[in-house]
N, C-alpha and C positions, 0 to 999 in steps of 0.2 A: 234894755232888760238884761237882770244881774244873771252869773250863771247858777242859780241857785234857782230859781222859775222856768230855769229852760231845762234843764234837768227833770223837772218836776214833769215838766212837760214831754218829752220827752219818754218816760216813764209811762203816764198814763196815754200815749198812742201806741206804744208797744203794744201794751194790755188789751189796750180796745183791737187793738190789732187782733192780736193772737184769739181773743173770747170769737170774732167774728172768722176767723179759719176754723177754728175749731167748732163753732158753728153748722159752719157750713160743710167741712169733710166728717165726722160722727158720724150719721148717716149714712156716708159710704163705709165705713168701717165696720161700724159694729149692727151692719143688715143683718137679720140673719138669711143664713147660704141656704140657695137652691140648688142642690143638685139634681142634675137632668141628667134620668135613666141611657143605661147605652141601647137599651132595646129604643126607646125614643116614643114616635107616634102607636109603636105594639104592646107599649104596656097595657094595652088596653084590657080586660079581665077574660076571663075563657073560659068555655063550657066544660067540665069533667066527661070525661068519656066517659061511653059504659063498657066497662070488660065481664061483667061478669059472666059463666060460661068459657072463656077464653083458657091458656094453660098459662104459668108464670111469665113463660117467656114472651106468647103475644100479650100478654098484661103491660109487658114492659113498653113492647115497642108500642103499641096505641099512645097510652100515659106519654113517654116521653114524645113520642113523635105530637103532641098536642100541647105539648111547651110547657110543663108538670114532671116530676120532679115524682118517681117511687120511692115514697119513706121509707116504707118499711114492707117487707111479707111475711104474715101471721098463718099457724097453723089451727085447724078443726077438724074435729074426728065427725063423719061425716058418711054415705052411702056407698056401694061402689060405684054406683052410674056415673057422678060429678066428683069421683077423687078424681085429684090433679088437676081440678078445675077450682077458678076462683071462684065463691059463692057468696061475697059478699066484700063490701069496700067502703073504705069513710076516707070523702065526703061522699055521697048517693051521687050517683047520676042522675046529670041535669043540673049540677047546683053551679054557681057563677062563681070564679075563684080570681087569683093574679096569675099573672103569667108563675110559674117556676115554685106557682103552689105545692106543696109534699102532697103526697095519696097514700093512702095504708088498703095492701086489698088483703084478703082472707081468705089460703084457699083448702082443700079436702084434702088429709092425708088419709079416710078410709075408715072402716069401722074401728071402732075401739076393741073390735072382739078380731081375732081373727082366724083360718084353721091350723088345728093342731091334731098329731097324731104322730104320737112318739114312739107306741109302737112299731114303725113300720122307719124307723131311724138304725132302733136296736142291730146290732151287726157293721153295720157300714162302717165304713171308717172313715173319721173323723172332718177329714175336710169335704169329704161329699155328706156327710152330717150338714155340716155346717151352714155347704153348700143350703140344699134344704134347708132347711131353719130360713137361707135371708127367702127364697121363693115364697113360704110363706108370712115373709114381709115385717120377720123376727128378730129379733137380734140374741146375738148368743153373750153368755155373761165368760168365756171362758171351757178350757179343759182341766179337769181330775183326772190325774194321770193311777191307775193304782196295780200291781202283779194281778194275774190272771193265770190258771193252771190249765185250762185251754180254750180261752179268747186271746187269738192271735195280739201280736201288739200294734197296736193305732186301730181296735176293732174298739165299737160304743159298747158296751156294755149295760151301761142306763143312764135315764132322761131324766134333769130336775127342773120346775116341779114337771111332776105327770097328772095334766091336764086335758081328759077325751075332748076330743073333735075340734074344742077351740080354748086359748088361753088371751088375754090383754094384753097383749104389743106393749108395757109397759110392765111384762110380768118379763126379764131375761132368762134365757133357757141357758145352762150349764151340763153339759155332757162329763161321763164318769166312761174317762176310759181306759181302756190297758194296755197295762205297759210293759205284757211280758210275764214270762218265767223260763226265770235263766236258774233252776233247781232243777232233781229228778220234778217228772215230768205226773199229777196223779194220774193214776191208769183205774184207779178200783172204780168198776162200774161202765167200764167198757169192756170192747169184747175179743176176747184173747188180738182174734185178726187186728185191729186200731188198735190196741196196746202194742202191739208188737209193729206196727207201721214210725208209729212217734218214735218208737225207741230205735230204730234205724236208722229214722231221720237226724236222730241227735248221736248215730253212734256209740249205744249204747246195744246189751247184748240180757236179751229177756232170758230167761229159766224159769221153768212150772218148777216146782218141787212140788206141792200137789194141787192132784184132781181131791177137791172137799164133793159130798155126798150132801145134797141139802133135798128142801120138797117142796122150792119154787121153782118154775120151772122159767120162767123170766129171770134168772139172775145166770142159771147155764149157759156156759161158752165163756162168762165175762168173769175177771178178775175180783176174786172177793178181798182179799187181804195185798199187799205188794212191802219191801221192804228192797232198798232206804224206802224211809217215806215220801212225799211227793215235796219239794221243796230242799231236800237237804245237797251239796252243793257234791259234784261228780266230775272225773276226769273220765275224755272219752275214751272207752272200750269197758269200762265198769257193767255191771249187769248186776240186771235188778230182778230179783226172785221174788215169782208172787202165789198165788196160790187162787186155781181157778173152778166155779160151781160144773155139780154137775148132776144133775136129776138121779134119785139109788131110788128105791124098791120103796113102794109107797107114795111115789112121785104121779106130776100130771104123765110124764113121760112114759109110764110103763102099765099095763091094764091087765 
């Protein structure tokens, strides 16, 4: 047998062996892999538990103890009676799902409209007013501060919006708060005793320069005019001149 024939025989034998080897091993190499769950036999479906009427924390414990996952907690408006409780769930109770499946719950945040009595927080400190608003389960949109001649610094002057008895939880409440008064205080309309008391607190001196005759008994003994005017700058020890009212002839004070 010459060398050429021998070479051809060896090549054909090698090709045949390669073909047979590939035919045997290919199914082993390209077979679709089978992933074995770490849970093994426990991968059987489970029943979705009923968490309706439970609190969010109780619902989460119940769901997780059933080998499921709490995926989302969504809010809905509802009655006060079921406030804070789960009122709906997805999937519904009794559904067969794989272990580890996500469960969504919907819990009641209460009525859309809450009690609101703005007149009851006028005159309170801003911090106390905000606490009261939070007690009504509403929220504030901050404070606006403006000077006020008679309301002490930090007290609530007004509230916005002003809705009597109830307001939507979607409406933030803003407080108008006094930043105090740094100039001469407002004395007009006050009694002489009250005006003098305010000036003494600020170490100012009151001087009555005129008792003006008036016919309105309601203004008797009150400050009608003042100088300097309210809001003007001062230094301690300055004098504030006032004109007071006194009922004269023809007034209600004489018969």
